[in-house]
N, C-alpha and C positions, 0 to 999 in steps of 0.2 A: 025221235025220242031216245034220250040216253038210257040204255038199259043197265050199263055197268061202268064205272071207273075202277080200273085195276092198276096197281103198282106191280110191275115185274121187270126186273133189270134185264131180262132176256127178251122182253117185248112180245115177240110172237114165236111160239114153238109148238110142236105137234100136240102133246098131251093137253096143254092148257087151251090152245086154240080150238081144238075139237071139242073137248069137254065143256068149256065155258060157252062156246057158241051154241052148242046144242041145248044147253040148260037154259040160257037166257033168250034164245031165239032171235039172234042177231043176224043181220044181213050185211053189215058193214063194220069193219074194224078200223078205227082211227088210231094210228101210232103217233102220239104226240111227243116228239123228241127232237131236241135241237141238234143232235150230232148224227142221226141216222142218215139223212139225206145225202151227206158227203161220204158215207162209208159204204163203198160198193160191195164188200164182202158181206156185211151184215144185211144189206138189201137183198142180196142173192139168197142168203139163208132164209130170210123172211119170205121171199117169193116161193121157196120150197115148202115152207110151213103153212102156207095159206090154204084154208079149207076151201073145197069146191063150192061154188054157189055163194060165196061171201066175198064182197069187195073189200080190199084192203088199201087204205090211203095213209101215206106218211106225210106229216107236216111238222113244222116247228110248233112249240107250245103256243107262242102268240098267234100264229097263223091258224092254229086249231081253234083257239078261242074266237078269232074273227070269223071263221067259217061257221061255227055253231051259232054265234050271235047274229050272223046274217040270215040264217034260216035255211041255208043250202043243205044242211044235214037233216032237216026235219022230216024228209020222206024215208029215212032210214031208221032201223032199230039199232042204235049205235052202241058199240062196245069200244070204249076208249081205253087204251093202255099206255101208260107212261113208265119210264124207267127209274124214277126217283120219287122220294117222299116230297121233295121241294116242288117238283113239277105238278104232283097231285095236289098239293096245297094251292098252288097257283091257279090251276084249272078249277078246282072245286070252289074256291072263293069267288073267282071271276064269273063262273056260270051257275052258282048256287046248287052244285051237286052235293046233296046232303049224305050220301052213302059212298064210302070208299073201301074197296077190297085191297087189303095189304097182302100181296102174294109173295114174290121173292125179291130180296134185295141183296146186293153183292157183299160178300165178306171183304173187309178191308182191315188194315191195322188199327184204324180209329173207331171200329164198330164192334159191338158185342151182340151175341145171339139172343133173341127173345123167343123165338119159335123156330121149328124146322124151316130152314132156308130164308129166314128173316133176320137180318143183321141191321142194327141201327146205331148211329153215332149219337152223341149227346145232343147235337143240333137236331137230328131226326126225331129223337124222343121229344124234344121241346116242341117241335112243329106238330107232331101227333097229338100231344097233350093239349096244345092250343086249339087245334081243330076240334078235338072232342069237347073241350070246355066251351067252345063256341057253337056247340050243337050239331056237329057233324058226327055221323056214325062211322067208325073205322073198325072193320072186322078183318081178322086174319083166317084165310081159307085158301089152301093151295089149289084144290080142285073141288068141284061141287059136291062130291061124295065125301069129302072130309068134313069133320065137325066145324061149324062156324064158331069162331072164338072172339069175343069182344076184346079188342086191343088193349083196353084199359086194364084187363086182367093180367096182361103180359107185362105191363110197364110198372106194376106195383113194386 
């Protein structure tokens, strides 16, 4: 069962891993990222941030979709983390995940801030609006103790 789909460019890090895992009761974190598997430094950091008692699996976005569709993940309370809005869009649409947590996105020259630690490009904004117009819920919330904000309110 998919418990949460989260966008966070850092993927897995202490504060978020522990607070979200506890809040949603997950026993497996799926990091769906096309670049992570070939990045030994990031993989090492992720292993250090792994909460005890929680399985962490890294796969490409396409392989993540295939694994979930195959049913192999059905035995887990799954927390899926992606690093980009584009990846969340692809996963949510392929798997019909109707709720997306917009956590942190990386600041770059082509992005503007819409909330604390959330930076979006014009293309990101279009993707988010399309998702919401198509019936997907997108909410911004860094950690469970923060107020949950409808992303529509941030994009006005």
